[in-house]
N, C-alpha and C positions, 0 to 999 in steps of 0.2 A: 605599683600605686600609681592613679593616675594624678596628673596636676589639675588644678583649677584655675581656668583662666575666665578673665571678666572681659565681655568686649561692650564698650561703651561709646556713644554719638555724644557730643557736648558742642556747645558753641564757645565763640572766645572769650565769653564771660560766664563760663563754667556750667550751664544750664544743660540738663540731659532730659527735660520732662516734655514727652509728646514730639518726638522726632519724626514720627511716622504719619500723621496726620491730625486735623483739627479736633476730632471726636475721640484720639487715643487715650488722652488723659487730660481731663478739663478741670482737676480736682484743685481748690484753691482759686477758683476762679480764672484758671489760666486759658487765655484764648489765643496763644500764637502758636498752636499744634502743626505740624507739617512741615517745620524749617528745614529739614535734611532734605527732603525730596527734589529740589532743584539741583542738586549736587550730586544725584544718584547716576554716575556715567559708568562707562565699561570699566574703568581702572577701579572704582568702588566696587563695583561686582565680582570683578576678579580677586580682589581682596577677601572680600566676606566668602568667595568660595572656598578659598585657600584655608580660612580659619575652620569652616565647617568640614573639611577632609580630615582633620585631627580630631573630630570629637567622638567621644565613646558614651557620654548621657550628658543630659541637660539638668541644670538647676535652676528653676525660675521663681521670682516672687509671684504672688497671687494676682495682682494686676497685669504683668506682662503675660503670665501663663493665660490669663483669659483672652485677652488680644490674639496672643498666638492661637489659642484653641478654636475661636470663633474665625480664625482664616484658613490657617494650614492644613488642617484635615481636608479641604475642598482642592486643595493643590494635589492630585494625584499623578501626575506625569512622573514616572518613575526615574525620568533622565534627568529631574530637576535634582542638582546637589544638595539644595537647602530642605527642600521640602520632603524628598525622600529620606532624609536623617533624621529631621523632626518628627516625621510620622512613625519611625520602624524603630528609634532607639530610646533607651528608657528616660523618663522624664520626671522628675522631681520637684514638687511646688510646696514653699514653705507657707504654710497658713493656718491661722488657727481659726479662721471664720469658713472655709470652704468645706460644705458638708460633703460632696462627691466630686470626682473627677471622672467624666467621661472619654475623653481623649485616650485612646489606647496607648497603653505601656505607662500610665501616669502614677505614682506613689505620692501620697500627701504626708509631707514631714511636720511633725507638731513638737517634737521631742527638743531635746537640748540642741541648739544649733550647731556649736562646735563639735559635739559628738557624733551626731548625725552626720555632717558634712566630712568630718575624718573617717568615717565608716563607709561612706560611699566612695568618697577618694579612694580607698584601698582597695575595693572590689570592682572600681571601673578601669577597662583596658581602653586607654586613650584619655582625652582631657575630657574633664568633667566641666561643662561649659555654663557661663552666665551671660546672658544677654539683656541690657537693659536692668531691670529690676532694680532701681535705684535705691529704695530702703533696704533690701536684700544685700545689695552690694555695700552698703556702708555698714551693716552689721557684720558682714565677712572681712571686712576691712578693720574693723575692731577686734576679731581673733586672729588676725594675721594669715588668714586661711588662702587669699588669693596668691596664686604662685606669679601669674603673668597678668599683665594689663595692657589692653589695645586700646588705646584711646584715638578717636576719631574725631579731630576738631574742626568744625565747619567754619567758614569766613562769614561768620554774621553774630551780631549782638543783639538780644533780646531785653535785658535790661530786667527779668523777672522770669518767676519759674524756679522749680527745685533741681538744687545743683548736685553734682556728684560728691564735690569735697565741702560739705557743709561746714558751718561755725561748730568746731569741738571735735572735727575728724582728729583721730589717733594719729600723731607725728610719724610718719612711716616715710622710708628712703627707698628708691628704687635704683636699679640699674637699667641704662637705656641699652634696649636690644634690636632695635631696630627701626627704620624709618623710611617713609616714601610720601610722596604728594601725588594726589590725582591730578588728571588734567582741568577737573573742576574747582579744583583749589583745595581739597580735605586733605589736612594735614595727618598723616597716620603714624603713631608712635607706639612701639611695642615695649614694655617694661618689665623686668623681673624682680620681684621682691628682694630687699637686701638688708631688711631689718631697721634700725631705727636711725633717724639723721645724726650726721655730726656737727658738731658747731665751732664757731671759731671767730676771729675779727680781723679788719684789715687795719 
């Protein structure tokens, strides 16, 4: 049975919306897209390659899927460690509005999220990876379905935008499993699901 991992780019104030470009996700009037791009150095690329080395399948929300499907099928270099996996491995997109998915290897998921994802994990050899997909990530966390969380925190504050951990998130404890900092100042932390928080007083 594979594990489910989430890789998320966030700002210092927790914003995860549209890290890759101004037009990536302008929903809600968000006009600060592309904030991660200045920090994409070799250290960053090396970590992302390591993440993709462990993938067995991808699970994506509709918006992230459409962004990926509009770009990655055009990247045809078999030596590209990210493109080669995205284009060849199974992809599952969670959506109630997507009518068809033309990207090869894609299955649309419409049923009960917890049941569907659990079944996919059971038949996946390697990690079932979620990238971006903010609303899907929040739904997965509500069901304790995320086993590993990679949070890449970029040294920038935006003051607005959709956040990974929004108001009303289920209280969840994680175990810190690894850390590094890129030359450009991106803090990369890996966490493993540990259950519910414990509380006390000083």
